[in-house]
Backbone as JSON Lines, residues from 0, in Angstrom:
{"i":0,"aa":"M","n":[166.01,100.17,-133.85],"ca":[166.63,99.09,-133.08],"c":[166.03,97.75,-133.54]}
{"i":1,"aa":"S","n":[166.82,96.97,-134.21],"ca":[166.31,95.65,-134.6],"c":[167.1,94.57,-133.89]}
{"i":2,"aa":"V","n":[166.51,93.41,-133.83],"ca":[167.08,92.25,-133.16],"c":[167.59,91.29,-134.24]}
{"i":3,"aa":"D","n":[168.84,90.9,-134.13],"ca":[169.42,90.0,-135.1],"c":[168.74,88.61,-135.01]}
{"i":4,"aa":"R","n":[168.58,87.99,-136.12],"ca":[167.93,86.66,-136.17],"c":[168.63,85.63,-135.28]}
{"i":5,"aa":"D","n":[169.93,85.78,-135.06],"ca":[170.69,84.85,-134.25],"c":[170.93,85.32,-132.82]}
{"i":6,"aa":"D","n":[170.17,86.33,-132.4],"ca":[170.27,86.84,-131.03],"c":[169.98,85.7,-130.05]}
{"i":7,"aa":"K","n":[170.82,85.58,-129.02],"ca":[170.66,84.48,-128.04],"c":[169.39,84.59,-127.2]}
{"i":8,"aa":"R","n":[168.71,85.73,-127.23],"ca":[167.49,85.89,-126.45],"c":[166.25,85.42,-127.24]}
{"i":9,"aa":"L","n":[166.43,85.05,-128.47],"ca":[165.32,84.57,-129.28],"c":[165.2,83.04,-129.22]}
{"i":10,"aa":"R","n":[163.97,82.57,-129.19],"ca":[163.7,81.14,-129.3],"c":[162.64,81.0,-130.4]}
{"i":11,"aa":"F","n":[162.64,79.84,-131.02],"ca":[161.73,79.57,-132.14],"c":[161.0,78.28,-131.93]}
{"i":12,"aa":"M","n":[159.74,78.25,-132.41],"ca":[158.98,77.0,-132.35],"c":[158.49,76.7,-133.77]}
{"i":13,"aa":"P","n":[158.89,75.53,-134.3],"ca":[158.39,75.16,-135.63],"c":[156.87,75.13,-135.67]}
{"i":14,"aa":"I","n":[156.29,75.56,-136.76],"ca":[154.82,75.63,-136.85],"c":[154.22,74.22,-136.72]}
{"i":15,"aa":"D","n":[154.86,73.22,-137.25],"ca":[154.35,71.83,-137.11],"c":[154.2,71.43,-135.65]}
{"i":16,"aa":"T","n":[155.12,71.91,-134.8],"ca":[155.09,71.61,-133.37],"c":[154.03,72.46,-132.69]}
{"i":17,"aa":"A","n":[153.89,73.73,-133.09],"ca":[153.0,74.67,-132.45],"c":[151.53,74.33,-132.56]}
{"i":18,"aa":"I","n":[151.16,73.59,-133.6],"ca":[149.72,73.32,-133.83],"c":[149.27,72.02,-133.19]}
{"i":19,"aa":"V","n":[150.17,71.33,-132.53],"ca":[149.81,70.06,-131.87],"c":[149.88,70.28,-130.34]}
{"i":20,"aa":"P","n":[148.76,70.03,-129.61],"ca":[148.78,70.22,-128.17],"c":[149.75,69.24,-127.49]}
{"i":21,"aa":"P","n":[150.69,69.71,-126.7],"ca":[151.61,68.8,-126.02],"c":[150.88,68.21,-124.79]}
{"i":22,"aa":"P","n":[151.39,67.12,-124.27],"ca":[150.82,66.54,-123.05],"c":[151.13,67.43,-121.87]}
{"i":23,"aa":"G","n":[150.29,67.38,-120.87],"ca":[150.51,68.14,-119.66],"c":[149.85,69.52,-119.67]}
{"i":24,"aa":"L","n":[150.33,70.37,-118.78],"ca":[149.78,71.72,-118.67],"c":[150.2,72.55,-119.86]}
{"i":25,"aa":"L","n":[149.23,73.21,-120.48],"ca":[149.57,73.95,-121.68],"c":[148.85,75.31,-121.74]}
{"i":26,"aa":"E","n":[149.33,76.15,-122.6],"ca":[148.71,77.41,-122.93],"c":[148.22,77.31,-124.35]}
{"i":27,"aa":"H","n":[147.02,77.82,-124.59],"ca":[146.44,77.84,-125.94],"c":[146.29,79.29,-126.37]}
{"i":28,"aa":"L","n":[147.05,79.7,-127.34],"ca":[146.98,81.04,-127.88],"c":[146.21,80.95,-129.22]}
{"i":29,"aa":"N","n":[145.05,81.58,-129.25],"ca":[144.23,81.42,-130.46],"c":[143.95,82.75,-131.13]}
{"i":30,"aa":"N","n":[143.86,82.65,-132.46],"ca":[143.6,83.79,-133.33],"c":[144.55,84.94,-133.09]}
{"i":31,"aa":"R","n":[145.83,84.68,-133.26],"ca":[146.89,85.68,-133.06],"c":[147.71,85.83,-134.31]}
{"i":32,"aa":"Y","n":[148.26,87.0,-134.47],"ca":[149.23,87.27,-135.51],"c":[150.6,87.16,-134.9]}
{"i":33,"aa":"W","n":[151.45,86.35,-135.51],"ca":[152.75,86.01,-134.95],"c":[153.87,86.58,-135.78]}
{"i":34,"aa":"V","n":[154.95,86.96,-135.11],"ca":[156.21,87.19,-135.8],"c":[156.77,85.79,-136.11]}
{"i":35,"aa":"C","n":[157.14,85.58,-137.36],"ca":[157.53,84.23,-137.79],"c":[158.75,84.26,-138.68]}
{"i":36,"aa":"D","n":[159.69,83.42,-138.35],"ca":[160.85,83.24,-139.21],"c":[160.5,82.12,-140.2]}
{"i":37,"aa":"K","n":[160.71,82.35,-141.47],"ca":[160.3,81.37,-142.5],"c":[160.91,79.99,-142.29]}
{"i":38,"aa":"E","n":[162.13,79.94,-141.76],"ca":[162.8,78.66,-141.6],"c":[162.67,78.07,-140.21]}
{"i":39,"aa":"R","n":[162.68,78.89,-139.2],"ca":[162.7,78.44,-137.8],"c":[161.33,78.39,-137.11]}
{"i":40,"aa":"G","n":[160.41,79.19,-137.58],"ca":[159.07,79.14,-137.0],"c":[158.7,80.38,-136.19]}
{"i":41,"aa":"L","n":[157.77,80.19,-135.25],"ca":[157.25,81.28,-134.45],"c":[158.3,81.8,-133.48]}
{"i":42,"aa":"V","n":[158.28,83.11,-133.25],"ca":[159.31,83.77,-132.44],"c":[158.86,83.98,-131.01]}
{"i":43,"aa":"F","n":[159.75,83.68,-130.09],"ca":[159.57,83.94,-128.66],"c":[160.78,84.71,-128.17]}
{"i":44,"aa":"W","n":[160.55,85.58,-127.17],"ca":[161.63,86.38,-126.58],"c":[161.92,85.81,-125.21]}
{"i":45,"aa":"K","n":[163.17,85.57,-124.91],"ca":[163.61,85.09,-123.6],"c":[164.61,86.08,-123.01]}
{"i":46,"aa":"P","n":[164.14,86.94,-122.11],"ca":[165.07,87.91,-121.49],"c":[166.16,87.18,-120.7]}
{"i":47,"aa":"H","n":[167.28,87.85,-120.58],"ca":[168.37,87.32,-119.76],"c":[167.89,87.07,-118.34]}
{"i":48,"aa":"K","n":[168.35,86.01,-117.73],"ca":[168.01,85.66,-116.36],"c":[166.51,85.44,-116.12]}
{"i":49,"aa":"S","n":[165.82,85.03,-117.12],"ca":[164.38,84.77,-116.97],"c":[164.1,83.35,-117.46]}
{"i":50,"aa":"S","n":[163.21,82.65,-116.76],"ca":[162.85,81.29,-117.2],"c":[161.69,81.34,-118.17]}
{"i":51,"aa":"G","n":[161.02,82.49,-118.28],"ca":[159.85,82.61,-119.15],"c":[160.17,82.91,-120.58]}
{"i":52,"aa":"L","n":[159.29,82.5,-121.46],"ca":[159.37,82.82,-122.88],"c":[158.17,83.69,-123.22]}
{"i":53,"aa":"Y","n":[158.4,84.76,-123.93],"ca":[157.36,85.69,-124.26],"c":[157.02,85.58,-125.76]}
{"i":54,"aa":"P","n":[155.82,85.09,-126.07],"ca":[155.43,84.95,-127.49],"c":[155.38,86.32,-128.16]}
{"i":55,"aa":"Q","n":[155.92,86.4,-129.35],"ca":[155.92,87.64,-130.1],"c":[154.7,87.63,-131.05]}
{"i":56,"aa":"C","n":[153.53,87.87,-130.42],"ca":[152.29,87.83,-131.14],"c":[151.3,88.82,-130.53]}
{"i":57,"aa":"N","n":[150.22,89.05,-131.27],"ca":[149.17,89.93,-130.79],"c":[147.91,89.59,-131.57]}
{"i":58,"aa":"Q","n":[146.76,89.99,-131.01],"ca":[145.5,89.77,-131.73],"c":[145.3,90.79,-132.82]}
{"i":59,"aa":"S","n":[146.09,91.87,-132.79],"ca":[146.01,92.88,-133.82],"c":[147.07,92.7,-134.88]}
{"i":60,"aa":"R","n":[146.69,92.55,-136.12],"ca":[147.65,92.41,-137.19],"c":[148.54,93.67,-137.27]}
{"i":61,"aa":"D","n":[147.91,94.84,-137.15],"ca":[148.64,96.1,-137.26],"c":[149.74,96.2,-136.23]}
{"i":62,"aa":"I","n":[149.42,95.87,-134.97],"ca":[150.45,95.93,-133.9],"c":[151.59,94.95,-134.19]}
{"i":63,"aa":"T","n":[151.26,93.75,-134.6],"ca":[152.29,92.75,-134.88],"c":[153.16,93.17,-136.07]}
{"i":64,"aa":"E","n":[152.53,93.72,-137.08],"ca":[153.32,94.2,-138.25],"c":[154.27,95.31,-137.85]}
{"i":65,"aa":"K","n":[153.82,96.24,-137.03],"ca":[154.68,97.34,-136.55],"c":[155.82,96.79,-135.74]}
{"i":66,"aa":"M","n":[155.55,95.83,-134.85],"ca":[156.59,95.22,-134.03],"c":[157.61,94.49,-134.91]}
{"i":67,"aa":"A","n":[157.12,93.75,-135.88],"ca":[158.03,93.0,-136.77],"c":[158.89,93.96,-137.58]}
{"i":68,"aa":"K","n":[158.29,95.0,-138.07],"ca":[159.06,95.96,-138.9],"c":[160.16,96.63,-138.1]}
{"i":69,"aa":"R","n":[159.86,96.97,-136.85],"ca":[160.83,97.68,-135.99],"c":[161.87,96.76,-135.41]}
{"i":70,"aa":"L","n":[161.44,95.6,-134.91],"ca":[162.36,94.69,-134.19],"c":[162.88,93.52,-135.02]}
{"i":71,"aa":"Y","n":[162.07,93.02,-135.91],"ca":[162.4,91.77,-136.63],"c":[162.21,91.97,-138.13]}
{"i":72,"aa":"P","n":[162.99,92.83,-138.77],"ca":[162.8,93.11,-140.23],"c":[163.02,91.88,-141.1]}
{"i":73,"aa":"W","n":[163.66,90.85,-140.58],"ca":[163.91,89.62,-141.33],"c":[162.73,88.66,-141.25]}
{"i":74,"aa":"A","n":[161.7,88.99,-140.48],"ca":[160.57,88.07,-140.23],"c":[159.34,88.48,-141.03]}
{"i":75,"aa":"E","n":[158.4,87.56,-141.04],"ca":[157.08,87.85,-141.63],"c":[156.02,87.76,-140.55]}
{"i":76,"aa":"V","n":[154.83,88.23,-140.83],"ca":[153.71,88.12,-139.9],"c":[152.78,87.03,-140.43]}
{"i":77,"aa":"K","n":[152.41,86.13,-139.53],"ca":[151.58,85.0,-139.92],"c":[150.41,84.86,-138.94]}
{"i":78,"aa":"H","n":[149.2,84.7,-139.45],"ca":[148.04,84.44,-138.59],"c":[147.98,82.97,-138.25]}
{"i":79,"aa":"M","n":[147.8,82.71,-136.98],"ca":[147.7,81.31,-136.52],"c":[146.38,81.18,-135.76]}
{"i":80,"aa":"K","n":[145.57,80.23,-136.19],"ca":[144.29,80.01,-135.5],"c":[144.51,79.43,-134.11]}
{"i":81,"aa":"S","n":[145.43,78.49,-133.97],"ca":[145.7,77.9,-132.66],"c":[147.21,77.59,-132.55]}
{"i":82,"aa":"V","n":[147.78,78.01,-131.41],"ca":[149.16,77.65,-131.05],"c":[149.12,77.13,-129.64]}
{"i":83,"aa":"F","n":[149.77,76.02,-129.44],"ca":[149.85,75.41,-128.11],"c":[151.27,75.35,-127.65]}
{"i":84,"aa":"R","n":[151.46,75.6,-126.35],"ca":[152.83,75.44,-125.8],"c":[152.72,74.95,-124.37]}
{"i":85,"aa":"K","n":[153.66,74.08,-124.01],"ca":[153.72,73.56,-122.69],"c":[154.18,74.67,-121.74]}
{"i":86,"aa":"I","n":[153.58,74.72,-120.55],"ca":[153.99,75.76,-119.6],"c":[154.35,75.12,-118.27]}
{"i":87,"aa":"N","n":[155.15,75.83,-117.54],"ca":[155.58,75.4,-116.2],"c":[154.94,76.32,-115.15]}
{"i":88,"aa":"P","n":[154.09,75.77,-114.25],"ca":[153.43,76.67,-113.28],"c":[154.41,77.41,-112.38]}
{"i":89,"aa":"H","n":[155.63,76.96,-112.27],"ca":[156.63,77.63,-111.43],"c":[157.08,78.98,-112.08]}
{"i":90,"aa":"D","n":[156.77,79.16,-113.36],"ca":[157.09,80.43,-114.04],"c":[156.11,81.54,-113.67]}
{"i":91,"aa":"Y","n":[155.01,81.16,-112.97],"ca":[153.99,82.17,-112.65],"c":[153.95,82.51,-111.18]}
């Protein structure tokens, strides 16, 4: 079962954006292996009827590679030292 690159449940964050802390409340994900689209950036999953975005990353390279191979065969795995994203406390 793989997920198409244009699936409406996927969101992407350009790497140039991900490495710069945004103003306000944020989440810092450090030393993670990410599922990454070469053109669009880091991959996030947004389930239907959910306001949350789920980063497609893990601290284990092996786990991320297995996830990418099974779900995102069009993607690569990329290690990121720091990724920042703005969060909304109402999502928690």
